[in-house]
N, C-alpha and C positions, 0 to 999 in steps of 0.2 A: 519586532517579529512580524512575519507575514503569514497569512492563513490560506489554506488550499483545501480542496475536497476531491474525492473520487467522483467520477461522473457516470459510472456504470449503472447505478441504481436509478437515477433520473432518466438516463438515456433509454432504458427499457420502456419508459412511458412516453417520452417526447423526442427521443433521438439525441445524438451527441451535439448537433449544431445548436439546437434550441437550448439544450442543457447549459452549454458554455455561456450563452447569452444571459440566462437567468442566474448562473453562478456569479457572473460579473455584477449584475444588477443587485444581487443580494449583498454584495460587499466583500466577496472573496478577492484576494490578490492574485490567485493562481488556480490552476486545475490539474488534477492528477489523471493522466491518460490511462484509463482502464481498457485493457485489450482482450478481455475474455471472449468477445464476439469474433475474434480472429479464427477460432475453431470451436467446435462443440465436443466436450468430453462427456461421454456416457459413463457415469460412475458405476452403473450396474454391470455393463458388459465390458467396461474398461477399454472402450474403443474411442477413436477420434474421428469426427466427421467434419467436412468443410461446411461452411454456412454461406448464406447469400449476402452476408455483411460485406461492405466495402473493404474491410481489413483482411478478408479472406480472398479477395480478388487480386488480379494483376495490377490494379490501380491503387493499392494500399498506400503508397507514398503520396499520391495526389490527395487522398482522403485526409491523411495526416497534415498535409500542407493547408488544406481548406480549414481544418479545425484550428490550426495555429493562427491563420488570418482572422478567423471569426473572433478568437480570443483577443488578438491585438486590436481589432476594430472596436472591441468593447473594453479595452484598457486592462486586460489581464493576460497572463502567459501560462504556459505549461511548465511546471516545476519538476515533475517526476512522472513515472509511469509504472504500470504493473503488468508484467508479462503473463501469458496463460500458464496454467498449472493443472495437474501435478506433473512435475518434471521426471518422475520415474517412468512416464510414458515416452517411448522413443518418438512417437508422432508429435507429442507436445513439444519435445525438445527441438524438433525440426523447425518450430516457429519462433524460437528464442532470438535468432539473429534478425528475423523480421521485426520482432518487438523492439530490438535495439535500434534498428533503422528508423522505425516510426517514432521512437522517442526523440531521436536527433532531428528528424524532419519537423516534428511538432515544436521543437525548441526546448525539450526537457533535458535535464542534466543528470538525472538518476533513473535507472530502470531497476525496479524490484523484481528479482527472480528468486522464487522459493528454492530452498534446498530440498533434497529428497528426504522426507521425514525419517526414513529408516536407515540412512547411511551416516557414516562417521564424518568428521570434519575433513579428514584426508581424502575420503572417497568423494565427497561433494566438491572438494577443491579441484578434482580432475575436470568436472564440468565447467566450473568457473574459469579455470586457467585456460581452457579451450576457447572461451568466449572473450576473455579480457583483451587480447590483441585486436579483435574485431571491434569491441566497444571503444577501445582507445582511438581507433581510426575515426570513429564518429563523435568523439568528444563526450562520451557517455560513461558515467560510473555505474557499475553493477552493485546493487545492494542485496544482501541476503536478509532473511527475516526469521524471527523466532516462531517455531511451529508448535503444534500439539497433536497428540493422538488421544483416543478415548478408551479408558478402562471400563468395560461394560459391567464387570463384577463390582467394582468400587463406585461406579457411576460418577466418575469425574475424569478430568484430563490426566494424561500421563506423558512421560518423556517422548520427545521427538527432537529432530535436529534443531539446534540453537535454543532449546527450551530453557536452559539454565545459563547463568552468567559464564561459566567455564566453557560450555559447548559453543555458545555464541561467539565468545572471544576467540576460541580455537578455530572456528570456521573462518572468521575474518582474517586471522593471522596465517592460516594455512594457505589460503588463496590470496597471497599478497597482491593488493591492487583493488580489492573490493571493500565496500563499507557496510555499515549496519543500518537497517531500518527496523526500529523497535516497534512492535505491535503492542500497544499499551494493554489492550484487552486480553490478549493471549497471556501476557505476563502476570495478569491478576486472576487468572482462572484457578479454581480449586484443583489441587493436584500438581500445579506447575512447579512447586518447591522453590519459588522465588517471588519477587515483587517487581513492579516496574521501577521503583526507586533503586533496588539492588542492581537491576539490569543497567540502568543509566550510569550509575557510579562505576560499574565494572567496565562497561563499553567505553566510557570517556570519549576520547577523540575519534574513536571508530564510528560513533553514532552521528550520522549525517541525514537521517530521514526518519519520519514517524508515520505510523498508522494509529490515529487516535479514535477511540470509541469507548463506550461505557458498557458494563454488564453487571450481573448479579454476583460477581466473583465466583461463579460456578460454570456458567455456560458462555459460549462465544456469541453473545447477543448482538453485537455491532449496532448499539444504540447511541443516541446523541449524548455528549458529555453532560454531566450533572442531572441525568434522568434516572440513574440506577445507583449502584453501590460503591463505585470506585471513588476514592478521595483524590481529587486532582491537585490539591494544593501542595502536598509533599512531592508529587511527581514534577510539577512545574518548578518547584524550588530546586529539585535535584538537577533539572535541565539547566537552570541558571547557574548552579554551582559548577557544572562542567563547561560552562560558556557555550552551550548549544547554539549554533548559528543557522540551523536549518529552518524549514517551514513547519508550522503546526498544521499538519495535513489530516483531515478527517477521513475515516473509513467507516461511516455509519450506514452501510449499505442496506440495513433492514429498516431504517427509519422512514423511508419513503414508500415502503412496500405497499401500503394501502391507499396511496395518494392517486389522484387522477390528474389529467392535464389541466383541469380547471383550478385545482387547489395546490398543485405541486410547488408553486413559487413560495407559498406560505411556509412549507416545510423546509425549502432550501434557505429561506431567510432565517428560520429558527436555527438551522445548522450554523449559518454564518455568525449569528449572535452568540452561540455557545463557544465557537472558536475565538471570537473577540473577547469573551470573558476569560479564556485561558491566557490571551495576550495581556489583558489587564492585570491578571494575577502576576504574570511574569514581570511586568513593569513595576509593580508595587512591592515586590519582595526585596 
């Protein structure tokens, strides 16, 4: 098994180029191309604004190529990516093809594109089916992900697209040609009416990517594995039972929140060590 991590959290502090260097130095095999800087979504006004980031410029492919080369120079590669969201925004959806292009240019094989939380499998399939021919041209698979909404009265998560095993399988099957990226933390949140193990067993061959992080089984904490309340042993066992062949990709984007450029490598190394522990469990089961 190989390990990977998202790069957005560290890139906020030291930039993508240096992040990839440190991810390699820490012992990761690959990097997850986070593309949230492609545009800036204002959740308050629900508007999208361009940024001064290279991914927002006309030279976005050159930037993706540069990151790919930095990775290769340091002995690692891009395994997957994450497109901007929320996709219910028409402006965000206009960036999805760019995200697929960048994935291919960086060498990634899977691009995670969120479903619309509030739409059915058939409705979300319309978006995916429009993108699949384009993705196929670039040799990229699109992955959908299990989402959540929040019930303010009950103070816990509630149903959203792909949040249950049935909804997740229905989404993948309705848009024939996409795969599943299981977010372990989302599946373990209070109110989800499922578990990561149930999701893994239901998805089976559909499951080709992961977002791994820990939480208190209530909130979407995005913390390092083995630091909170999720029991990863049965989860890894379930992955082995279905013969999962993808990467163990971390999405612990809150773990480095209070780090600085001076001590960020220590945090990235701790992330890699936690991912290696998952691989060790996998190999020993």
